[in-house]
N, C-alpha and C positions, 0 to 999 in steps of 0.2 A: 232820142239816145242820149242827150246830155242829161237828162234829169235822172238816169241809171245811177251813175256814180254815187250822187248825192243820195237818192234812196239806200243804195247798198249801206253809204257810210253812214247813214240814219238808225237802220234795221239790223246792225251786225257790230259786234265787240271783237275787235282787233286782237283781244286778248293781252295788250300790251303791259297791263299793271299784273295779271297775272303771271307772264313769264319774268317781268321786273321781279317779282315775289319770289319765282322759283328759283331765279340765279342768287338771291340772297339769302334764301332759305328763312324769309319771312312772311310766315302766312296768318299775319294778324287779321283776325277775323272782323275786325271795323272795317279794316281797308277793303276787304276781299267781298264783304256784304254786299255791295253795290256792282252790278254785273257792267257797267261803265258805257250804258245806254245813252244817247245824246238825245234827251228830250222825249224818250218813249218809254212804256213800262216795261220791266223786265222781262214779263212773259211774251212780248213781240219780238225779241231778238233772238238771233242767230250767234251762236258763241263757238269758240274753239281754242283751245293752246295754241294750233298753229294752221293756217290754211294754205291754199296752193299758193298764193301771194306770198305771204310771210315767208313761205320756204325757198320759192323759186325765183323773186325776183334779186335784182341786183343788190338791193341794201342787206338782201338776206338776214332779217329780222328774227328768225326762228333757227334757221338752218343749222347752227352750229350746237342746238340743244341736244342733251343726249335723251336717248330712250328712255331712260330711268326719269328724266326730268318731264317727258311727256306722259309717261304713266302717272307721277305725282301730280300733274297739272290736270289729268283726266279727273282723277279722283276728286278734284275740287270742283270743278264743272259738271262733270256726269254725274254726280249727284245731286246737284241743285235742283230747287222746284222749278225754278222760271229758266226761259232760254231753250231754246233747241241745239242743242250742243252738236255737234260735229268732229269728226276724228278724221284727221288727213292720214292717207295711207303713202308714208314715203316712199320712194323709190327705191328697189332691193341695194342695200348695202352701201346707200348714201346717208349721209347729214352727220351730224355730231363731230367726232374726229375723221370722220372719212369727206371725199369729195363730195361736194352738192349733187353732182349726176356721174355716180360711180360705172355707168353704161352696164351695169349686169343685166338690162332686162331694156325690152323695147317697148314702143307704145302700145297700149292696148294688152301687156302681161300685168297680173298683180304685182302689189309693191311687196314691201316687207309683211312679215308675220306677228308685228306689234298688235295689230287690232283685236287677234286670238290671243294675246297674255291675258293669264289669268285674272289680274288686277284689274284691266278695260273690259274682260268679260262680266265679272261680277258686279263692276259698277255699274254698266248696262243692265244687268238683270235687276241690280237694286232701284235704279232708275224707274224703271217699267212697272216693279212691285209698290212702287211707292207714290205712284201717279196721284194726285189730288189730296197728298199728304201736306199738312205745315213743315217748315222747317225751320231750324235754329244754327247759327254757326257760332262756335266755342274754342277758345284754344285750350289745347291740353298740356298742362304744367310751364309749357313755355309755347312760342310764338313761331318756332318752326313745327308744331304740330297742330294741325285745326281737325274738329270734329265735324262733320256736317249731319245733324238729325233729322230725321223725316219720321214725323208722328202723326196719329190719331187723337190720341189720349180716349180711348173707348175701353180701356180696360184688357184689350187684349197684346201682348207682346206679338203674334202673329202679324199686325200688321206695321211696325216700328222697325225701325233699324238705323243704323248710324256708318258711314263710314269714315274713317280715322285716317289720314295723310301724314303719316310721321317722318319729316325728311331727315331728323337726324338724332339718334339717343334712343334707347328703350325707355318707354314710357310706364309707370304704372298707374293706370284711371281709376283706382279705387279712392273714394272721395269725391270726386267730380260730380258735382250738379248737372243732372240732365232731365230733358223732356219725356223721356222714353216712360211708357209703362213698367210696372215690375215684370220681371221674369229674368230668363237666361238666353243670349242672345249667340250666334254660332257666330265665327270667325271663318267666312266661305272661303277667304285665298290663303290665309296661312294658319289654320288652325287655333283652336283656344276658344274660349267665351269670355263675356261679360255678364255680370249680374247686375241687374238692378231691383233697388228697393224703396218704396218712399221717396222717388224721383233722386237717387243717390246712386252712382255705382258703387257697388259694396265689393267687387274683386274683379279682377281683369288686367289686361296690360296689353301693350301693341309694342312691335319689335321696331327698330331703327330701321329708318331708309325704305318702309313698307306701306303701301296701301292696303290696310285691313278693312274689309265690308264684313259688317256684324247684322245679319239679318238671318231669321229663319224659314225663307222661302227653300224647297226642294231639301229639308233637311227633317222631313217628320220621320219617325222609325220604320225599320223595313217591318211590314206585316210578319207575325209570328206563323208557325206552321199550323196548317189547317188542323184542328181538334179531332176532326173525323177523317183523316186521311182513307183514300180507297186503297185497301191494300191488296187488293184480287185484280186480275187480269184476267176478263171473261172472253171466251173465243165461240164465235157463231159458226155455226154450217147448215145448209139446207137439208132439211129431213127427208126429202124427196130424192137424194142419192142413194142411201143405205137404209133408208127408214128412219123413221123416230126410237124407234126401241132397238136398233142393230147399228148405231154409228159411234164409233170411238176416236179418241183423241190421244194419239201418240206423240208423246212430247216431251221436252229438256228444256232447262235452261240454256241458251246457246252461249253464255260465256263459260263455260265447264260443266254444265249439270249433267246427268245420268239421265239416259233416256228410260222412259216407262217399260214396264214388261209390255211384250206384245199381248194383242193388238192394240194395248192401250188403256185408256178410262174409258169409261160408259158416259155419252153425251146424254143429257135429257131434254126434254121439252121446253123450249121456250116460247117464244112469242109464234103466231100461226105461221106453219111453213118451215120453222127454223127448231135446230137443238142447239144447246149449250154446254158450256164446262167452264167453270169459274176456277182458276189457278190462284193460288195463295202468294202473293208478290210484292210484300211490303216495302221491297227496295227497287222496284220499277226494272228488273232486269230484264235484257231481251229473252224472247222465247223461239225455241223452234219447233215446227209439229208437222205432222201428217193426218189425214184423215183415214179412217180403216173401216172395216166391219168385220 
């Protein structure tokens, strides 16, 4: 049992350097490139912005951090190629400017909804989609803005992407170097795009205080209409009831159409044992009908 704390300490990153960077809004790429592991590889680490211990213990290492700071930090570690990132679900109404434990929920209840926020959700999707990709960290215009690029260099912008954590001030990204393949990348969180050509961002910007996730997963254009849509509704009826040559369909559009003149329109032989009638119905309107002879 005594070995457990030492093992935990070795293979986890307590997020202290990241929290310090978030508090100062200094996301220096060089300082944050190392995940702070103690004698282990980055891909052997468990990482977090905060954990149960940093939040709940008496020293309150992360308790006072705001939800916004947590989201900013998640953008940094969640987008990385290495480290198994964990997101701590705070108790409802607790932390930041609130009490450490606001007592708004009980043991076993779900915590707050920060894990559902668009920034957290899309960073998670980005991480999964970029599995196996290389990464490059660089600052964007200032050290309060960090880009985490993930790329394959295979000529396809469908496999690349970048998370931009911008803590202060709108940033124009045009002119920045990038490892991404040429193409346009969609910001899934805040809207907008960036365009890349010849390893340069040629157009695009990010908003102040936002995590932007530029990636093309889930953004394929919706399929166009069927070029040959079925414009008819065909009604079938057993020919044994009134006979193959004496069955009629008395019908109307149920949303306000006029009934056919009785006894209706004559149905014709279809597949074995059935008669049918095809109604022109390009708009897919509901149909009311009865069978007669």
